[in-house]
C-alpha positions in Angstrom: 0.1 0.0 0.0 1.2 3.5 -0.8 2.5 5.4 2.2 1.8 9.2 2.2 4.3 11.6 3.7 4.3 15.4 4.0 7.5 17.2 3.4 8.4 20.8 4.4 11.4 22.0 2.3 12.8 25.4 2.5 13.8 27.6 -0.4 17.5 26.9 -0.5 19.0 25.2 -3.5 20.1 22.1 -1.7 16.4 21.3 -0.9 15.2 21.6 -4.4 14.9 18.6 -6.7 15.9 18.3 -10.2 14.3 16.1 -12.8 15.8 15.6 -16.3 14.3 13.6 -19.1 14.4 13.2 -22.8 11.7 14.9 -24.8 10.9 16.7 -28.0 10.9 20.4 -28.1 9.8 22.3 -31.1 11.5 25.5 -32.0 9.8 27.9 -34.2 10.3 31.4 -35.6 7.1 33.4 -36.4 7.3 34.7 -39.8 8.8 38.0 -41.0 8.9 41.5 -39.4 9.4 42.8 -35.9 7.0 40.6 -33.9 7.5 37.8 -36.4 11.2 37.6 -35.6 10.2 36.2 -32.2 11.9 32.9 -31.4 10.0 30.4 -29.4 10.7 26.9 -28.0 8.1 24.8 -26.5 7.6 21.3 -25.1 6.5 19.5 -21.9 8.7 20.1 -18.8 6.6 17.6 -16.7 4.7 14.6 -17.9 2.1 13.1 -15.6 2.0 9.4 -14.7 5.2 8.6 -16.7 7.3 6.3 -14.6 11.0 7.2 -14.5 13.8 5.0 -12.9 15.7 7.6 -10.7 18.1 5.4 -8.7 19.3 1.8 -8.7 20.6 0.2 -5.6 21.7 -3.5 -5.2 20.1 -4.1 -8.7 16.8 -2.7 -7.4 15.2 0.1 -9.3 13.6 2.9 -7.5 11.1 5.0 -9.6 9.1 8.1 -9.6 6.0 9.6 -11.2 4.2 12.8 -11.0 0.5 12.8 -10.1 -1.9 14.7 -12.5 -2.9 16.9 -9.6 0.6 17.7 -8.3 0.7 21.2 -9.8 -2.9 22.2 -8.8 -1.7 24.4 -5.9 1.9 24.9 -6.8 3.4 28.4 -6.7 4.4 29.1 -10.3 4.2 32.9 -9.9 7.8 33.7 -10.9 9.4 30.8 -13.1 12.4 31.3 -15.1 13.8 29.6 -18.2 17.6 29.1 -18.5 20.3 26.7 -19.4 21.4 23.9 -17.1 19.7 25.6 -14.1 22.2 28.4 -14.2 23.6 31.5 -15.9 21.6 34.1 -17.8 17.8 34.1 -17.4 16.4 33.7 -21.0 12.7 33.8 -20.3 10.4 34.5 -17.4 6.8 34.3 -16.5 7.0 37.7 -14.7 7.7 39.6 -17.9 5.4 37.1 -20.0 8.3 35.7 -22.2 7.6 32.3 -20.5 4.1 30.7 -20.7 3.2 27.7 -18.5 0.1 25.6 -19.1 -1.0 22.6 -17.1 -3.1 20.1 -19.1 -4.0 16.5 -19.1 -0.4 15.5 -20.3 1.6 17.6 -17.9 3.2 21.1 -17.8 3.5 22.6 -21.2 6.0 25.5 -21.5 6.5 28.1 -24.4 9.6 30.2 -24.0 10.4 33.3 -26.1 14.2 33.5 -26.6 14.9 36.4 -28.7 15.3 38.8 -25.9 18.9 38.1 -25.0 22.0 37.0 -26.9 22.2 33.8 -24.9 18.6 33.0 -25.7 19.2 33.5 -29.3 22.2 31.1 -29.2 20.3 28.6 -27.2 17.4 28.7 -29.7 19.8 27.8 -32.6 21.2 25.0 -30.7 17.7 23.6 -29.9 16.6 24.1 -33.5 19.7 22.2 -34.7 19.1 19.2 -32.3 22.2 19.8 -30.2 20.1 20.3 -27.1 16.9 18.2 -26.7 16.3 17.7 -23.1 14.7 19.7 -20.4 14.7 19.6 -16.6 12.7 21.4 -13.9 13.7 22.5 -10.4 11.0 22.3 -7.7 10.3 21.6 -4.1 7.6 19.0 -2.9 4.9 19.3 -0.3 3.5 15.8 -0.3 4.7 12.4 -1.8 3.6 8.8 -1.5 5.7 5.6 -1.7 4.5 2.2 -2.9 6.9 -0.3 -1.4 5.7 -3.0 -3.6 6.7 -1.3 -6.9 9.3 0.9 -5.2 7.7 3.9 -6.8 7.6 7.4 -5.3 4.7 9.6 -6.5 4.9 13.4 -6.4 1.4 14.3 -5.0 1.8 18.0 -4.4 4.6 20.4 -5.7 5.1 23.3 -3.4 7.1 25.6 -5.7 8.3 25.4 -9.3 11.6 27.4 -9.6 12.7 27.0 -13.1 12.5 25.0 -16.4 15.8 24.5 -18.1 17.1 23.3 -21.4 19.9 20.8 -20.5 22.6 18.9 -22.3 22.8 15.1 -22.4 24.8 14.3 -19.2 22.4 13.7 -16.3 22.7 16.0 -13.4 24.5 14.4 -10.3 21.8 16.4 -8.3 19.1 14.1 -9.8 20.8 11.1 -8.4 21.5 12.9 -5.1 17.9 14.0 -4.7 16.6 10.5 -5.6 18.9 8.9 -3.1 17.8 11.3 -0.5 14.1 10.6 -1.3 14.6 6.8 -1.2 17.1 6.4 1.6 14.4 6.1 4.3 12.5 3.4 2.4 15.7 1.5 1.7 16.6 1.5 5.4 13.0 0.2 6.2 13.5 -2.6 3.6 16.9 -3.5 5.2 15.3 -3.7 8.7 12.5 -5.9 7.5 15.0 -8.3 5.7 17.2 -8.3 8.8 14.3 -9.1 11.1 13.1 -11.8 8.7 16.7 -13.4 8.8 16.8 -13.2 12.6 13.5 -15.1 12.8 14.6 -17.6 10.2 17.8 -18.3 12.3 15.8 -18.6 15.5 13.5 -21.1 13.9 16.3 -23.1 12.6 18.0 -23.0 16.1 14.8 -24.1 17.8 14.4 -27.2 15.6 18.1 -28.2 15.6 
């Protein structure tokens, strides 16, 4: 049975989680002229109910998925779009160059990148297929864990900080945050296995 837990993260970077995945992003320039020189990239930063293997320990896979209601109450008042979660801000919800839309599939984003030199360069790299992944940084408010499938479900996201175009190498922070999330469950599994082994030895000793 899934076990529900409430988390109270603070706003420091070390408490934020990062998820990276392969996805398709569409780059499109809008026609000719001033407004039509706008450069947009769009795609899904979050996909609901897609199970992802985040960590493997002793040949056991620990997975995660995002519940369709996870973003219902999330703070998305000031989200930025950048590269590798750092450097120059290239789009932002606050100045309406970054649009976010939650639909049945997940979180759809549309970022206008022609406002900065870095953004224009990134647009060309995405358009050329050199960069085709996205990651998002967030803090969770509520999760559940199914010990049978070893799947963590993000039930409620507290705050979304950024959506980033990222290069191929996976972030170490993804593994770190995944390990942190699953450590407690792994310890529980070890305790259960150790207790079962003690009972087995006691039974063998009794009958010998």
